[in-house]
C-alpha positions in Angstrom: -14.3 -13.9 -14.6 -12.5 -17.4 -14.6 -8.8 -17.4 -14.3 -6.2 -20.2 -14.1 -4.2 -20.8 -10.9 -1.9 -23.8 -11.6 -4.2 -26.7 -12.4 -7.2 -25.2 -10.6 -9.5 -22.9 -12.2 -11.0 -20.4 -9.8 -13.9 -18.2 -10.3 -13.4 -14.7 -9.0 -16.1 -13.8 -6.7 -17.6 -10.4 -7.1 -16.6 -8.1 -4.3 -19.7 -6.6 -2.7 -19.5 -3.8 -0.1 -21.5 -4.4 3.0 -23.8 -1.5 3.8 -22.7 0.6 6.6 -24.7 0.0 9.8 -27.3 2.6 10.4 -26.3 5.0 13.1 -28.0 4.5 16.4 -30.6 7.1 17.1 -29.5 9.6 19.7 -31.8 11.7 21.8 -31.3 15.4 21.4 -29.2 16.9 24.1 -31.5 18.4 26.7 -30.9 22.1 26.9 -31.5 22.5 30.5 -31.7 25.8 32.2 -28.5 25.6 34.2 -28.1 27.2 37.6 -25.2 29.6 37.2 -22.5 29.0 39.6 -22.0 32.0 41.8 -18.9 32.0 44.0 -19.5 32.4 47.7 -16.6 34.4 49.2 -15.0 33.3 52.5 -16.6 36.2 54.5 -20.1 35.1 53.5 -19.4 31.4 54.4 -17.8 32.5 57.7 -20.7 34.7 58.5 -23.2 31.9 57.9 -21.2 29.5 60.2 -20.8 32.3 62.8 -24.5 33.0 62.7 -25.5 29.4 63.2 -23.1 29.0 66.1 -24.3 32.2 67.7 -27.9 31.1 67.4 -27.1 27.8 69.1 -25.1 29.4 71.8 -27.9 31.9 72.5 -30.5 29.2 72.7 -28.4 27.2 75.2 -27.7 30.2 77.3 -31.3 31.3 77.3 -32.5 27.9 78.5 -29.8 27.7 81.1 -30.4 31.2 82.4 -34.2 31.3 82.0 -34.9 31.2 85.8 -32.7 34.3 86.2 -34.3 36.3 83.4 -37.8 35.5 84.7 -37.1 36.7 88.3 -38.2 40.2 89.5 -35.4 42.7 89.4 -35.2 42.9 93.2 -34.6 39.1 93.4 -32.0 39.1 90.6 -29.7 41.3 92.7 -29.5 38.5 95.3 -29.1 35.8 92.7 -25.6 34.3 92.4 -25.8 34.5 88.6 -26.4 38.3 88.7 -22.7 39.2 88.8 -22.2 37.3 85.5 -25.5 38.0 83.7 -26.2 41.6 84.6 -25.7 44.1 81.6 -22.3 45.2 83.0 -21.3 41.6 84.0 -18.8 39.5 82.1 -21.4 37.5 80.2 -24.0 40.3 80.0 -21.5 42.8 78.6 -19.9 40.3 76.3 -23.4 39.8 74.8 -23.6 43.5 74.4 -20.3 43.6 72.5 -21.6 40.8 70.3 -24.9 42.6 69.7 -23.0 45.7 68.7 -20.7 43.8 66.3 -23.7 42.1 64.7 -25.5 45.4 64.4 -22.5 47.1 62.7 -22.2 44.0 60.4 -25.7 44.7 59.1 -24.5 47.9 57.5 -22.1 46.0 55.2 -25.1 44.8 53.1 -26.1 48.4 51.9 -22.4 48.9 51.2 -22.2 45.7 49.2 -25.3 46.8 47.1 -23.6 50.1 46.2 -20.5 48.3 44.9 -22.5 46.7 42.1 -21.1 43.7 40.2 -18.1 42.5 42.1 -17.9 38.7 41.7 -15.0 38.5 44.2 -17.3 39.8 46.9 -20.1 37.3 46.2 -23.6 37.9 44.9 -26.1 40.3 46.5 -28.6 37.5 47.3 -25.9 35.7 49.4 -25.2 38.9 51.3 -29.0 39.4 51.8 -29.3 35.9 53.3 -26.5 36.7 55.8 -28.0 40.1 56.5 -31.3 38.6 57.4 -29.8 36.0 59.8 -27.8 38.7 61.5 -30.9 40.9 61.7 -32.7 38.1 63.5 -29.9 37.6 66.0 -29.4 41.2 67.0 -32.7 41.6 68.9 -32.2 38.3 70.6 -28.6 39.0 71.8 -29.5 42.6 72.7 -32.4 41.4 74.8 -30.3 39.0 76.7 -27.6 41.7 77.2 -30.3 44.0 78.7 -31.7 41.2 80.9 -35.0 41.6 79.1 -35.4 45.1 80.6 -35.7 48.0 78.3 -35.7 51.5 79.8 -34.6 54.9 78.7 -32.5 55.4 75.7 -31.8 51.7 75.1 -35.5 51.1 75.2 -36.0 53.5 72.3 -33.1 51.9 70.5 -34.5 48.4 71.0 -37.9 49.5 69.8 -36.4 50.9 66.6 -34.3 47.7 66.3 -37.5 45.5 66.6 -39.3 47.7 64.0 -36.3 47.3 61.6 -36.3 43.5 62.1 -40.0 43.2 61.3 -39.8 45.6 58.4 -36.8 43.5 57.2 -39.1 40.5 56.8 -41.5 42.6 54.8 -38.7 43.9 52.6 -37.4 40.3 52.0 -40.9 39.3 50.8 -41.1 42.2 48.4 -37.5 41.6 47.2 -38.1 38.1 46.1 -41.2 39.2 44.1 -39.1 41.4 41.9 -37.7 39.4 38.9 -34.0 39.0 39.2 -31.2 37.0 37.7 -29.4 34.3 39.8 -26.8 37.0 40.7 -29.4 39.4 42.0 -29.5 41.8 39.1 -33.0 43.1 38.5 -34.5 42.0 35.1 -36.3 44.2 32.7 -39.6 43.2 31.1 -37.9 42.2 27.9 -35.4 40.0 29.8 -38.2 38.4 31.7 -40.0 37.6 28.4 -36.8 36.1 26.9 -36.1 34.0 30.0 -39.7 32.7 30.1 -39.5 31.6 26.4 -36.3 29.7 27.1 -37.8 28.2 30.2 -40.9 26.9 28.3 -38.6 25.3 25.8 -36.5 23.7 28.6 -39.6 22.4 30.4 -40.9 20.9 27.1 -37.5 19.2 26.5 -37.3 17.9 30.1 -40.8 16.6 30.1 -41.0 15.4 26.5 -44.1 17.4 25.8 -44.7 20.1 23.2 -44.4 23.8 24.2 -48.1 24.6 23.5 -49.2 21.9 25.9 -46.9 23.3 28.6 -48.2 26.8 28.0 -51.8 25.6 28.4 -51.0 23.7 31.6 -49.5 26.9 33.1 -52.0 29.3 31.5 -54.6 29.2 34.4 -52.1 31.1 36.6 -52.1 34.1 34.3 -54.0 37.0 35.7 -55.7 40.1 34.4 -54.4 43.6 33.9 -51.6 44.8 36.2 -52.5 47.0 39.2 -50.6 49.4 41.4 -53.1 49.5 44.2 -51.0 48.4 47.3 -53.8 46.2 48.7 -54.4 44.5 45.4 -50.7 44.0 44.8 -50.1 42.4 48.2 -53.2 40.2 47.9 -52.2 39.1 44.4 -48.6 38.2 45.6 -49.9 36.0 48.4 -52.5 34.3 46.2 -49.9 33.7 43.5 -47.6 32.1 45.9 -50.2 29.5 46.9 -51.3 29.0 43.3 -47.8 28.4 42.2 -47.3 25.7 44.8 -50.5 24.0 43.8 -49.6 24.1 40.1 -46.1 22.7 40.8 -47.6 19.8 42.7 -50.2 19.1 40.0 -47.5 19.2 37.3 -45.4 16.7 39.3 -48.3 14.3 39.7 -49.2 14.7 36.0 -45.6 13.9 34.8 -45.3 11.0 37.3 -48.6 9.3 36.5 -49.6 10.4 33.0 -48.1 9.9 29.7 -44.7 10.8 31.1 -44.7 8.0 33.7 -41.6 6.6 32.1 -39.7 9.7 32.8 -36.8 9.4 35.3 -37.4 11.1 38.6 -34.5 13.4 37.9 -36.2 14.7 34.7 -39.4 15.2 36.6 -37.7 17.2 39.3 -35.9 19.3 36.7 -39.2 20.0 34.8 -40.9 21.1 38.0 -38.0 23.3 39.0 -38.1 25.0 35.7 -41.9 25.4 35.8 -41.6 27.0 39.2 -39.2 29.6 37.9 -41.4 30.2 34.8 -44.5 30.7 36.8 -42.7 33.0 39.3 -41.5 35.2 36.4 -45.0 35.3 34.9 -46.5 36.3 38.2 -43.8 38.8 39.0 -44.1 40.5 35.6 -47.9 41.0 36.3 -47.2 42.9 39.6 -43.8 44.4 38.8 -44.8 48.0 38.8 -46.8 47.7 42.0 -44.1 45.8 43.8 -41.5 48.3 42.8 -43.6 51.0 44.1 -44.1 49.2 47.4 -40.4 48.5 47.6 -39.6 52.2 47.3 -42.1 53.0 50.1 -40.5 50.3 52.2 -37.1 51.8 51.7 -38.4 55.2 52.8 -39.7 53.7 56.0 -36.9 51.2 56.7 -33.9 53.5 56.6 -35.0 56.1 59.2 -35.7 53.4 61.8 -32.4 51.8 61.0 -30.5 55.1 61.4 -32.5 55.8 64.7 -31.5 52.4 66.1 -27.9 53.0 65.1 -27.7 56.4 66.8 -29.4 55.1 70.0 -27.0 52.1 70.2 -23.9 54.2 69.7 -25.1 56.7 72.3 -25.7 53.8 74.7 -22.2 52.4 74.1 -20.6 55.9 74.5 -22.4 56.5 77.8 -21.5 53.1 79.2 -17.8 53.6 78.4 -17.8 57.1 79.7 -19.3 56.0 83.0 -16.9 53.1 83.4 -19.6 50.5 83.3 -17.4 48.0 81.6 -15.4 45.1 82.9 -12.7 45.4 80.2 -11.6 49.0 80.9 
């Protein structure tokens, strides 16, 4: 509408509202499958450092004293190092005390398992890792304490200790084939199924591919009906381990070179990590009953040998102290 402003007639311009700028498209937040943060208590961290230092020290000592340990026993007595390295010597007996401490430390792991969920004490898997390291060190330190000579009661104890060590490796292999949460709690079949569904969704989100395509790419790893035959279960676990590694490498190549070539390296690593977890859960669910059965058998065989080794070691220590065969009395 025109209006008069002094001698000038101005036309009022219609006020037009500028359209609001369209919002920038944002990518949906990736619902990654986060790694729960599990606190590692001081005792576990200290045990890891102590185990590493002990292993290094034992390696250096073994290399330095190898000529002594390879000599016949009659020649050792005349060796100048015998007074230090013999079982009752300063170094030899110190190794015995260290072996005893490590062996007693091994029994903290069963105690930790019985305590259940105690976040302040650290997770059971962390304790298991330390337990395995200590289990490896005990036979080595004990062998050097004995001068690589095993006779009488200590020979029986060392044999039991070696059997416990070997069976511990078998137990560890069975343990990791039972589906568990990040904190070490065993998962039920329903919990496994729920986590697998979430993992498939997370893999699809990380890789930019639909869930059905992800399921088809991992489908060849699915097996037939579950079995409780021990030989079938062990063979299936071993073959599944190799198949999972091959499938993870194939998925990495596919994401890096296929339609997802534009994916950042971090997204590819995340997708492969999630795929490994999903495949492991699928394979573990297929042999769960058989592995649980083997694990119960393993416990029945592992514990008696561990108790036998403990009794033999304690008797050996008691006899050595009673006869005054110590340099610290």
